[in-house]
N, C-alpha and C positions, 0 to 999 in steps of 0.2 A: 504494500500500500504506500503511495506517495505521501510526502509530508503534508501537502495541501489536502489530500483526501482524508488523511488522518485527523486533520484539524476539524473537519466537518462530519466525522464518522457518526456522531450522535444526532445530526441535524434532523433527519426524517422522523426519528422516534420523538424527538423534542417537539417538532412541529405538530405531529399527530396528537400527542398528549396535550400540548398547549391549545390546539384547536378545540378539543373536547372540553377542556377547562373553561375556555373563553365562552363557548356556547352555553354551557350550564350557568356560568357566572353572570353573563350578560342577560340571559333569560330571567334569572332571579332578580337582577337589578331592575329590569324593565317591568316585571310584574309588581315589584315592591311588596309591601304588606307582609303576610305570613310567609310566602316563599323566600323573600329576602331575609327575614328574621330567622327562618330555619337554616338558611345558608350560613349566616353569621354564627348561629349556635353550633352548627357542625364544625366550622372552621375553628372556633374557640376550643372546643373539645379536642379536635384532632391536633391542633398546635400544642396544647398543653400536654397531651398524651405523648407526642413526639419529644417535646422538651424534656419531660421526666425520663424518658427512655435514653436520650442522649446524655443526661446527667447521671446515669447509673442508678436510678431510683428503683428499677425492677418493674416487671410487667404488671404486677398487681397494683402497686402504688401509681404507676403511670395511668392505668385504666381508671382507678378511683379518682385521682386528681383531674384527669381529663373530663370525666363525667361531671364531677363537682364544678369545674370551671364553666362547662356548658350550661349547667343549671343555674349557676350564679349569674351568668350573663343574662339569661332569660329573666331571672328575678329582678335584676337591675333595670332591665328595659321595660318590664311589664308592670312593676309596682309603681306607685306614686314616687316622684323624683326623690324627695327627701328620705323616703323609706328604702328605696332601692339602691341608693348610692353605696352604702357599706358593702353590698354584695360584689361590687367591682373589685374590691381589695381583699375580700374574705379568702378566696383561694390562695392568694399569696401568703397570707398569715397562716392558713391551715397547713400549707406545705412545709413550713418551718418545723412543725411538730411531727410530720410524717417522714421527712427526709433526714438522713443522717450526714449528708455531705452536699456540697455545692448549693447550699441554701440561698446564698446571696444571688447567684445567677438565676436560680429558680424564681425567687421573689421578684426580681426586677423584670425578667422576661414575661412572667405570668401577668404581672400588673399591666405591662405594655400591651400584651395580647388582648386582654379584656377591655382596656381603654380603647384600643384600636377598633375592636368589634363594636363596642358601644358607640364610638364616634361614627362609624360607617352607618349604623342603624339610624342615628339621629340625622346624619347628613342626607340620607335617602329621603327622609320625611321633609326636611327643611328645604332642600335644593332640587329634588326631583331627579328624573332619569338623566337629563342632559348633563348635569354637572357630575353625577356619578360616573357617567360614560367618560367624561373628560378626565377624571381622576384615574380611572382604569387605563385609559389610553396613555396618559403620562407615564404610568408605571410600566406598561407593556412596551411602549416605544423606547423608554430608557433601557430596558433589558435587551430588546432586540437589536437596537442600534449599537449598544455596547458589545453584544455578542459578535456581530458581523464586523464592526470596525476593529475590534481586538484581534480577530482572526485574519482579516485582510491586511490591515495596516501594521499590526504588531507594535513594536517599539518598547519603550521603557515600561517596566512593570509598576503597577500602582502601589502594591504592598505585598511583595512576594512571600513574606513569612506567614501572612494571614490568608491571602487568596492568590496563589501562584499564577492563575490564568488571567487575572484582571490586568489591563494595561491602561496607561493614561489616555491613549487614543480612544479606547472603548469608553472610558469614563467621560471624556469630553464629548464624544459622539452622543452619549446619552443625554447630556445637557442640550445639545443642539436639537436633537429629536424632540425633546420635551418642549423646547421653545417653539418649534414648528407646530406642535399640537396646540400650544397656547395661542399662537398666531391664527390658526384655523378657527379657534373658538372666539376670536375677536369678532367673527361674523354674527355672533348672537346679538340680538337687539340690545343696545345700550351698554354693551361690554367694552371696557377700555383696555389700553395697552398693558395695564398692570398684570393682566392674566398671563402675559408672556413671562414676566419675572417670577410670578408665583409658580408657574409651571416648572421653571428651571429650579427653583428652590425645592419644590416637591420632588423633582428628579434627584437632587442631592440627598434629600431625606430618604428617598427610596434606596439609593446606593448605600447610605449609612446603615439602613436596616439590613441590607445584604451583607455588608462588611461585618456588622455585629454578630450575625449568625455564623459567618465564616470563622470569625475569631473564636466563638464558643466551640464550634466543631473541631477546630484545630487544637484547642485546649483539651477537649475531651477525647481526641484521637479517633473521631468518626468521620467518614466521608460524606454520608448523606443522613438527613434527619430520619428517614425510613426508606422503604422501597415501594411505597404506595403508588407513585406516579412514574411510569416508564419514561426514561430519558431525563427526568428532573429530580428523582430521589423521592423526597417526601413532601407533604403539604407545606412544611416550614420552608423548604428549599424554594418552593414556588411562590409563597406569599410573604417572604421576609421583607421584600421591597414595599409591598402594600402596607405592612405594619408601620414601617417608618413614615411613609407618606401620609397615612391616615392620622397618626398621632400628631404629626407636624401640622396638617391642615386643621385639626381640631384646635391647636394652639393659635395659629395665625388668624383664625376666624375671629378671635377676641381682639385683635389689634388692627385688622384691615377690613374694609367693607367687602363682603362676599355675597354673591358673585361681584367681581370687581367692575365698577361702572366707569363711564366716561368722566374725565375730569370736568 
């Protein structure tokens, strides 16, 4: 196999799996309501289940904490706001008692997972399908542009000790692609150019989510979060970027007007 062919040896499997994930995800986003809530609930449980597995918590604890996180997310979303908020952090606290090691990593990542899922559920209600599609496209284009630019252009590695395959060319290509997505959404009525900058910032947050998961896997000595998704590894490997972007969007909504309007 040539070097160029080897670089793209996993492309077709990745594309097939990615297409199935995209269809399911975008369908749930479009439908909103119970289907989207169910998707967020599943992702919360699956991500925490994989997280505990990577941290060496064992299959039984992983399943227990995964189910607990999914139920806590549902409680946080369905109960009145003031009553439901403690459930966002309850799984992080509960894991301290159940795990004997890597508790800090578990606590931080679990809190971010449930906050991200909660943020996505709120954003779907507040902003509708169009801006959820924008968020998904920013994350997807960041990943796809980075994948192809990194393999075609190569160049200096971004952080070889943590993520050996990532390059600066792929990282910057992700920003450019996200900016292009933002420029396209300027076509929405009344939307101003700030959406381009916000899109690039979300691209960076997405990449930070990816890097954070890569650093954790490197520390724990695992290649993939699980083997649930052919060509991608696990759910965490596929949605780490969305975690970073969703949490960051939830934060910047408090300081910038969103959707961004014309000056």
